[in-house]
C-alpha positions as CSV (number, residue, x, y, z in Angstrom):
1,M,-8.2,-7.3,7.5
2,R,-7.2,-9.2,10.7
3,L,-6.7,-7.0,13.5
4,S,-6.5,-9.5,16.2
5,A,-3.6,-12.0,16.6
6,R,-4.0,-15.9,16.1
7,I,-2.2,-18.2,18.3
8,R,-2.1,-22.0,17.9
9,Y,-4.5,-23.6,20.6
10,E,-4.4,-27.2,20.1
11,K,-6.2,-28.3,23.6
12,S,-9.4,-30.0,24.2
13,V,-12.7,-27.8,24.5
14,F,-16.2,-28.7,26.0
15,V,-18.9,-27.3,23.5
16,D,-22.6,-27.0,25.4
17,C,-25.0,-27.4,22.6
18,R,-27.7,-27.3,25.3
19,K,-28.9,-31.0,24.6
20,D,-25.4,-32.2,24.0
21,I,-21.9,-31.6,25.2
22,F,-19.1,-32.2,22.6
23,I,-15.3,-32.5,23.2
24,V,-13.7,-31.1,20.2
25,K,-10.0,-30.3,19.6
26,G,-8.9,-26.6,19.1
27,V,-6.8,-25.3,16.3
28,N,-6.1,-21.5,16.8
29,L,-7.5,-18.8,19.2
30,S,-8.0,-15.1,18.5
31,L,-9.8,-12.3,20.1
32,L,-12.9,-12.8,18.1
33,G,-13.2,-16.5,18.3
34,L,-12.0,-20.0,18.4
35,K,-11.3,-22.0,15.5
36,V,-12.0,-26.1,16.1
37,K,-11.5,-29.1,13.7
38,D,-14.0,-31.8,14.6
39,D,-16.9,-33.7,12.7
40,A,-18.7,-34.0,15.8
41,L,-20.0,-30.3,15.5
42,N,-21.9,-31.5,12.5
43,I,-24.7,-33.1,14.4
44,C,-24.9,-30.1,16.7
45,K,-28.5,-28.2,15.9
46,E,-27.7,-25.2,17.8
47,K,-25.8,-22.2,16.6
48,D,-25.7,-20.4,20.0
49,V,-23.4,-22.6,22.3
50,V,-21.5,-22.1,25.4
51,I,-17.7,-23.4,25.5
52,F,-15.5,-24.3,28.6
53,I,-11.9,-23.4,27.4
54,E,-8.9,-23.6,29.4
55,L,-6.9,-20.3,29.3
56,D,-4.9,-19.1,32.5
57,K,-8.0,-20.8,34.2
58,E,-11.0,-22.5,32.8
59,V,-13.7,-20.2,31.7
60,S,-17.0,-20.4,29.9
61,L,-17.9,-18.1,27.0
62,K,-21.1,-17.8,25.0
63,G,-20.6,-18.2,21.4
64,K,-22.0,-18.9,17.8
65,I,-21.0,-21.6,15.7
66,T,-19.8,-21.1,12.1
67,R,-18.8,-23.4,9.6
68,F,-15.3,-22.9,8.1
69,G,-15.1,-26.1,6.1
70,D,-16.3,-29.6,6.0
71,D,-15.1,-30.3,9.6
72,D,-13.7,-27.0,10.5
73,F,-15.7,-24.6,12.4
74,V,-15.3,-21.2,14.2
75,I,-17.0,-20.4,17.7
76,I,-17.3,-16.7,17.4
77,F,-17.3,-15.3,21.0
78,N,-20.5,-13.4,21.9
79,E,-19.4,-11.8,25.2
80,N,-18.8,-8.3,26.3
81,P,-15.5,-6.5,25.7
82,E,-14.8,-6.4,29.6
83,L,-15.1,-10.2,30.0
84,I,-12.9,-10.8,26.7
85,A,-10.2,-8.4,27.8
86,S,-10.0,-10.2,31.1
87,T,-9.9,-13.8,29.8
88,V,-8.9,-14.3,26.0
89,G,-7.2,-10.9,25.8
90,K,-5.1,-11.4,28.7
91,Y,-4.1,-15.1,27.9
92,L,-3.5,-13.8,24.0
93,T,-1.2,-11.0,25.4
94,S,0.7,-13.3,27.8
95,R,1.6,-15.9,25.2
96,I,2.6,-13.3,22.6
97,Y,5.1,-11.5,24.9
98,K,6.3,-15.2,26.1
99,S,7.0,-16.0,22.5
100,G,8.8,-12.8,22.0
101,I,7.7,-12.7,18.5
102,C,5.2,-10.5,16.8
103,P,2.3,-12.7,15.6
104,F,1.8,-10.6,12.5
105,C,5.2,-10.2,10.7
106,S,7.5,-12.3,13.1
107,K,9.6,-9.4,14.4
108,K,11.3,-9.9,17.5
109,I,9.3,-7.9,20.3
110,E,11.4,-5.8,22.5
111,N,10.7,-4.6,26.0
112,K,7.1,-5.6,26.1
113,E,6.3,-2.9,23.7
114,R,2.5,-2.7,22.8
115,Y,2.8,-2.6,19.2
116,C,5.1,-3.8,16.4
117,K,7.7,-1.4,15.1
118,R,7.7,-2.9,11.8
119,C,4.2,-4.0,10.8
120,G,2.6,-1.3,13.4
121,M,0.0,-3.9,14.7
122,F,-1.1,-3.8,18.2
123,F,-1.1,-7.0,20.4
124,D,-1.8,-5.8,24.1
125,Y,-5.3,-7.0,24.3
126,T,-6.0,-6.6,28.0
127,K,-8.0,-3.3,27.8
128,P,-11.8,-3.5,26.9
129,E,-11.6,-0.5,24.9
130,V,-9.1,-2.4,22.5
131,V,-11.3,-5.3,22.4
132,R,-14.4,-3.0,21.6
133,F,-12.6,-1.3,18.7
134,I,-11.6,-4.8,17.1
135,Q,-15.2,-6.2,17.5
136,E,-16.6,-3.1,15.9
137,F,-14.2,-2.1,13.3
138,K,-15.4,-1.9,9.9
139,V,-13.1,-0.6,7.2
140,G,-15.7,1.5,5.1
141,K,-16.8,3.1,8.3
142,I,-13.3,4.1,9.1
143,F,-12.7,5.6,5.6
144,Y,-15.9,7.5,5.8
145,D,-15.3,8.8,9.2
146,L,-11.7,10.0,8.0
147,L,-12.6,11.6,4.8
148,V,-16.1,12.8,5.3
149,E,-17.0,13.4,8.9
150,H,-13.7,13.9,10.8
151,P,-11.1,15.1,7.9
152,E,-9.3,17.1,10.9
153,E,-8.1,13.7,12.2
154,I,-6.5,12.4,9.2
155,E,-3.2,13.5,10.1
156,E,-3.6,11.3,13.5
157,K,-4.9,8.4,11.9
158,L,-2.7,7.7,8.9
159,E,1.0,7.4,8.4
160,D,3.2,10.1,7.4
161,R,4.0,9.1,3.9
162,K,0.4,8.9,2.6
163,E,0.9,10.1,-0.9
164,F,1.1,6.5,-1.3
165,I,-2.4,5.5,-0.7
166,G,-5.5,4.5,-2.8
167,V,-8.6,2.4,-3.1
168,S,-8.3,1.5,-6.7
169,E,-7.8,-2.0,-7.9
170,R,-4.6,-1.0,-9.8
171,I,-2.9,0.2,-6.6
172,K,-4.2,-2.7,-4.6
173,E,-2.2,-4.9,-6.7
174,V,0.8,-2.8,-6.2
175,F,0.3,-3.2,-2.2
176,D,-0.2,-7.1,-2.7
177,L,3.0,-7.2,-4.6
178,I,4.7,-5.2,-1.9
179,R,3.5,-7.6,0.8
180,K,4.6,-10.8,-1.3
181,Y,8.1,-9.3,-2.3
182,A,8.9,-8.3,1.1
183,T,9.4,-11.8,2.2
184,N,12.3,-12.8,0.1
185,N,15.6,-11.2,-1.0
186,Y,15.3,-11.5,-4.9
187,P,15.9,-8.1,-6.8
188,V,12.9,-5.9,-7.7
189,L,12.5,-3.8,-10.6
190,I,9.9,-0.8,-10.3
191,I,8.7,0.6,-13.4
192,G,6.5,3.9,-13.5
193,E,6.4,7.3,-14.6
194,T,7.9,10.2,-12.8
195,G,6.0,11.2,-9.6
196,T,4.0,7.6,-9.2
197,G,6.0,6.7,-5.8
198,K,8.7,4.6,-7.0
199,E,11.0,5.3,-4.0
200,L,8.0,5.0,-1.7
201,T,7.4,1.3,-3.2
202,A,10.8,0.4,-2.4
203,R,10.8,2.0,1.2
204,A,7.6,0.0,1.6
205,I,9.0,-3.2,0.6
206,H,12.2,-2.6,2.8
207,E,10.3,-1.7,5.8
208,R,8.2,-5.0,5.6
209,S,11.1,-7.1,5.1
210,K,13.3,-8.8,7.6
211,R,16.0,-6.1,6.7
212,A,13.9,-3.2,8.1
213,D,16.2,-2.6,11.0
214,K,19.0,-2.0,8.7
215,P,19.8,0.9,6.2
216,F,17.9,1.7,3.2
217,V,20.2,3.5,1.1
218,V,19.2,5.5,-2.1
219,V,21.4,6.2,-5.2
220,N,20.2,8.3,-8.1
221,C,22.0,6.9,-10.8
222,A,20.9,10.1,-12.9
223,A,21.9,12.9,-10.6
224,I,25.6,11.6,-10.0
225,P,28.1,12.3,-12.6
226,E,29.6,9.3,-14.3
227,N,33.1,10.0,-13.2
228,L,31.7,10.0,-9.5
229,L,29.3,7.1,-9.5
230,E,31.8,4.3,-9.3
231,S,33.5,5.7,-6.0
232,E,30.0,6.7,-4.6
233,L,29.0,2.9,-5.0
234,F,32.0,1.1,-4.0
235,G,33.6,3.6,-2.0
236,Y,37.7,4.5,-2.4
237,E,40.9,4.1,-0.5
238,K,43.2,6.9,0.6
239,G,45.3,8.0,-2.3
240,A,43.1,6.4,-5.0
241,F,42.9,9.7,-6.8
242,T,43.7,13.5,-6.4
243,D,42.0,14.8,-3.2
244,A,41.2,11.3,-1.8
245,H,42.6,12.3,1.4
246,R,41.1,9.4,3.4
247,R,39.1,6.1,3.1
248,K,35.6,6.5,2.1
249,I,33.0,3.9,2.4
250,G,30.6,3.5,-0.5
251,R,26.9,3.2,-0.8
252,I,26.8,-0.6,-1.2
253,E,29.2,-1.0,1.9
254,F,27.1,1.3,3.9
255,A,23.9,-0.6,3.0
256,N,25.4,-3.9,4.3
257,G,22.7,-6.0,5.6
258,G,19.8,-3.7,4.4
259,T,18.5,-2.5,1.1
260,L,20.1,-0.8,-2.0
261,F,17.8,1.5,-3.9
262,L,19.1,2.2,-7.5
263,D,16.7,5.1,-8.7
264,E,16.7,5.9,-12.5
265,I,18.6,2.7,-13.2
266,G,17.8,3.2,-17.0
267,D,20.2,6.4,-17.0
268,M,23.2,4.4,-15.4
269,P,26.1,4.8,-17.9
270,L,27.2,1.5,-19.8
271,S,30.6,1.5,-18.2
272,M,28.9,1.6,-14.9
273,Q,26.3,-1.1,-15.9
274,A,29.0,-3.5,-16.2
275,K,30.7,-3.0,-12.9
276,L,27.3,-3.2,-11.1
277,L,26.7,-6.6,-13.1
278,R,29.8,-7.8,-11.8
279,F,28.9,-7.1,-8.3
280,L,25.6,-8.7,-8.5
281,E,27.3,-11.9,-9.8
282,D,28.5,-12.7,-6.3
283,Y,27.9,-9.5,-4.3
284,T,31.6,-8.8,-3.8
285,F,33.6,-5.6,-4.8
286,T,36.8,-3.7,-4.4
287,R,37.0,-0.1,-3.4
288,V,38.4,2.1,-6.0
289,G,42.3,2.0,-5.6
290,G,41.9,-0.9,-3.2
291,N,42.9,-4.5,-3.5
292,E,40.9,-6.3,-0.8
293,T,37.8,-7.9,-2.0
294,L,34.7,-7.2,0.3
295,H,31.3,-9.0,0.4
296,A,28.1,-6.8,0.9
297,N,24.6,-8.5,1.9
298,V,22.1,-6.1,0.1
299,R,19.0,-6.5,-1.4
300,I,18.8,-4.7,-4.8
301,I,15.7,-2.7,-5.6
302,A,16.3,-0.7,-9.0
303,A,13.5,1.8,-10.5
304,T,13.0,3.5,-13.9
305,N,10.8,5.5,-15.9
306,V,12.5,4.4,-19.0
307,N,11.5,1.2,-21.1
308,L,14.2,-1.0,-20.4
309,E,13.4,-3.4,-23.1
310,E,13.6,-0.7,-25.7
311,A,16.9,0.6,-24.0
312,V,18.2,-2.8,-24.5
313,K,17.3,-2.9,-28.1
314,K,18.9,0.4,-28.9
315,G,22.1,-0.7,-26.9
316,K,21.7,1.9,-24.3
317,F,21.2,-0.8,-21.6
318,R,22.9,-4.2,-21.1
319,E,20.7,-7.0,-21.6
320,D,22.4,-9.2,-19.0
321,L,22.0,-6.6,-16.5
322,Y,18.2,-6.2,-17.4
323,Y,17.7,-10.0,-16.7
324,R,19.6,-9.9,-13.6
325,L,17.4,-7.1,-12.3
326,N,14.2,-8.1,-13.6
327,V,13.4,-11.1,-11.2
328,L,10.3,-9.3,-9.5
329,T,8.6,-6.6,-11.0
330,I,6.0,-4.0,-10.0
331,N,4.4,-1.7,-12.5
332,I,3.0,1.4,-11.1
333,P,0.0,2.6,-12.5
334,P,-0.1,6.6,-13.6
335,L,-2.5,8.7,-11.7
336,R,-4.7,9.2,-14.7
337,E,-5.2,5.3,-14.8
338,R,-6.4,5.2,-11.1
339,K,-9.1,8.0,-11.2
340,E,-10.8,6.5,-8.0
341,D,-7.7,7.5,-6.1
342,I,-7.7,11.2,-7.3
343,M,-10.2,12.5,-4.8
344,V,-9.0,10.4,-1.8
345,L,-5.5,11.9,-2.4
346,A,-6.7,15.5,-3.0
347,K,-8.8,15.5,0.0
348,Y,-6.0,14.2,2.1
349,F,-3.6,16.7,1.1
350,L,-6.1,19.6,1.2
351,N,-6.6,18.7,4.9
352,R,-2.9,18.4,5.3
353,Y,-1.7,21.6,3.9
354,A,-4.9,23.6,5.2
355,K,-3.9,22.5,8.7
356,E,-0.3,23.2,8.3
357,I,-0.9,27.2,7.5
358,G,-3.9,27.2,9.8
359,K,-6.8,27.8,7.0
360,D,-10.5,26.5,7.7
361,I,-11.1,24.9,4.3
362,K,-13.9,22.3,4.1
363,G,-13.3,21.1,0.8
364,F,-13.7,21.3,-3.0
365,T,-16.5,23.0,-5.3
366,P,-18.1,20.5,-7.6
367,E,-16.6,22.3,-10.4
368,A,-13.1,21.9,-8.8
369,E,-13.7,18.0,-8.2
370,E,-14.7,17.7,-11.7
371,A,-11.5,19.4,-12.8
372,L,-9.6,17.4,-10.7
373,L,-10.8,14.0,-12.0
374,N,-10.8,15.1,-15.8
375,Y,-7.0,16.5,-15.7
376,Q,-4.6,14.0,-16.8
377,W,-1.8,14.7,-14.1
378,P,1.3,14.3,-16.3
379,G,3.2,14.7,-13.2
380,N,1.3,12.0,-11.2
381,V,1.0,12.4,-7.4
382,R,4.0,14.7,-7.3
383,E,1.9,17.3,-9.4
384,L,-1.3,16.6,-7.4
385,I,0.4,17.3,-4.3
386,N,2.0,20.6,-5.6
387,V,-1.4,21.7,-7.2
388,I,-3.2,21.2,-4.0
389,R,-0.6,23.0,-1.9
390,K,-0.9,26.1,-4.2
391,A,-4.5,26.2,-4.0
392,V,-4.8,26.2,-0.4
393,V,-2.4,29.1,-0.4
394,L,-4.3,30.9,-3.0
395,T,-7.9,30.4,-2.0
396,E,-9.8,33.0,0.4
397,N,-12.9,31.0,0.4
398,M,-14.1,27.8,2.6
399,Y,-14.1,25.7,-0.5
400,V,-11.2,25.4,-3.0
401,S,-12.6,26.5,-6.6
402,E,-11.5,25.3,-10.1
403,K,-9.9,28.9,-10.5
404,D,-7.7,28.1,-7.2
405,L,-6.6,24.9,-8.9
406,N,-5.5,26.8,-11.8
407,L,-5.4,23.3,-14.0
408,R,-4.5,23.8,-17.9
409,R,-8.0,23.6,-19.6
410,E,-6.3,21.8,-22.7
411,E,-5.3,19.0,-20.7
412,V,-8.7,18.7,-19.0
413,D,-10.3,18.9,-22.4
414,T,-8.3,16.9,-24.8
415,A,-5.4,15.0,-23.1
416,Y,-7.5,11.8,-22.2
417,C,-8.1,11.3,-25.9
418,L,-4.6,10.3,-26.9
419,N,-2.8,9.7,-23.4
420,G,-1.8,6.2,-24.4
421,R,0.6,5.0,-27.1
422,S,-2.2,3.4,-29.1
423,L,-3.3,5.1,-32.3
424,N,-6.3,2.7,-32.7
425,L,-9.3,4.5,-33.6
426,K,-11.9,2.3,-32.1
427,E,-9.9,2.2,-28.7
428,N,-9.6,6.0,-28.5
429,I,-13.3,6.6,-29.6
430,E,-14.3,4.3,-26.6
431,K,-12.1,6.4,-24.4
432,V,-14.0,9.4,-25.4
433,E,-17.3,7.9,-25.2
434,R,-16.7,6.8,-21.8
435,E,-15.1,10.1,-20.5
436,L,-17.9,12.1,-22.0
437,L,-20.7,9.7,-20.4
438,R,-18.8,9.9,-16.9
439,R,-18.8,13.7,-17.2
440,A,-22.4,13.9,-17.9
441,F,-23.0,11.3,-15.1
442,L,-21.4,13.6,-12.7
443,K,-22.8,16.8,-13.9
444,T,-26.6,15.4,-13.7
445,G,-26.1,13.0,-10.7
446,G,-26.9,10.1,-12.7
447,N,-30.4,11.4,-14.0
448,I,-30.8,9.5,-17.3
449,T,-33.4,12.2,-18.9
450,K,-30.8,15.1,-18.2
451,M,-27.9,13.0,-19.5
452,A,-29.8,12.3,-22.6
453,K,-30.4,15.8,-23.3
454,L,-26.7,16.8,-22.3
455,L,-25.3,14.1,-24.6
456,G,-27.9,14.8,-27.5
457,I,-28.8,10.8,-27.7
458,S,-31.8,9.1,-26.6
459,R,-32.6,7.6,-23.1
460,P,-32.1,4.0,-24.3
461,K,-28.9,4.6,-25.7
462,V,-27.8,6.3,-22.5
463,Y,-28.9,3.1,-20.7
464,S,-27.0,1.1,-23.4
465,L,-23.7,3.1,-22.8
466,I,-24.1,3.3,-18.7
467,E,-24.3,-0.9,-19.1
468,K,-21.3,-0.9,-21.7
469,H,-18.8,1.3,-19.7
470,H,-20.2,0.3,-16.0
471,I,-20.7,4.2,-15.0
472,G,-22.3,4.3,-11.5
473,E,-25.8,4.2,-10.0
474,I,-28.6,5.7,-11.9
475,T,-31.9,7.7,-10.9
476,D,-34.6,8.5,-13.0
């Protein structure tokens, strides 16, 4: 994760390698070091060097040479935060403000703001405490401090909509696609079950795009009656129908310059699908009851929990509209398929809601944690939020118990067996095998002897299954 801005620095720099002094050409400069491109450093035998670099004035800084490529090197600064802030930090900050552009996301900087309003990155490096934080920043340590050591500070450290967080590989893939899709204006189709965070995904794309300062307009295609959906989308002229006493601007027109999010697009009536497709041809439309052709510069993001390919086959969704929308796709995994995120989310919401109602709740009992991990979450993150909120209200203890959670036992015990569409016996047996092994691991703390006894199998068989399913660290 890059916390310090990089700027181009194509000037000559003197590198003192104790025995020799080399003149090399810089490439870019950051708060942590200078990247240079010159094969002359190949013959420098010393790792610790002193560089003479021209900033607002010429300064000398101690550093350590690290090879970055065949002829590319990075000289990492080895100075105290006070010196870096008063030299490199001051130089970086002045160049960023002079350019007027955020070095992270290219948004225009207004009124010398200290952080970017789009991407949230900080770019005033003139204070030693800022330099010290960037030098010492460790992602793992931050997670541990927030979730374990200082949970009361989570609200201050994280953004508001943190039901959209996670550490699993599946959700990291979603985050990666959000960053990539935000850089263009092509339509995006978001697919996922109810409660997985489809609208949050759409907002994240919008907020990281060049349209971030323009409207983000939501249209729930399933919630608006068919006879009203057209006028909601395109607007209407005065006198277009009974009770149309004045002109109304539609959602498309209101979203001009920004993003139009069509939620539950799979439930849009076929008649409206044809009209939406007509709009997507050239982004022109006419208000209901009007004759004037209008143009709207909007980005379309659609979402659905319906299998649109199946809907197309059944004649419930237009094939041409499906291909028009399905340019860039994001599949959001259900919570049961990213179990690594369950406790991260649960602890976050526990602290959030306990703080809201003034309760001192430290965490979950081991039995409660096991119940949370084993439950299948048919309502996904939205259901998790409601379960945690209710448990916080109900509990009278410092730790939330399994009883406080009140999860349905049948879901915990059996739902994982057939939670997918596959009826393949081998696949489902392996799911059950892995789940029972994981539960035994949690219950025994990874002790092989205890696991073998609990599962009713031999110790060598436990080792074999652990290797097969990649279940945690083990102790003997």
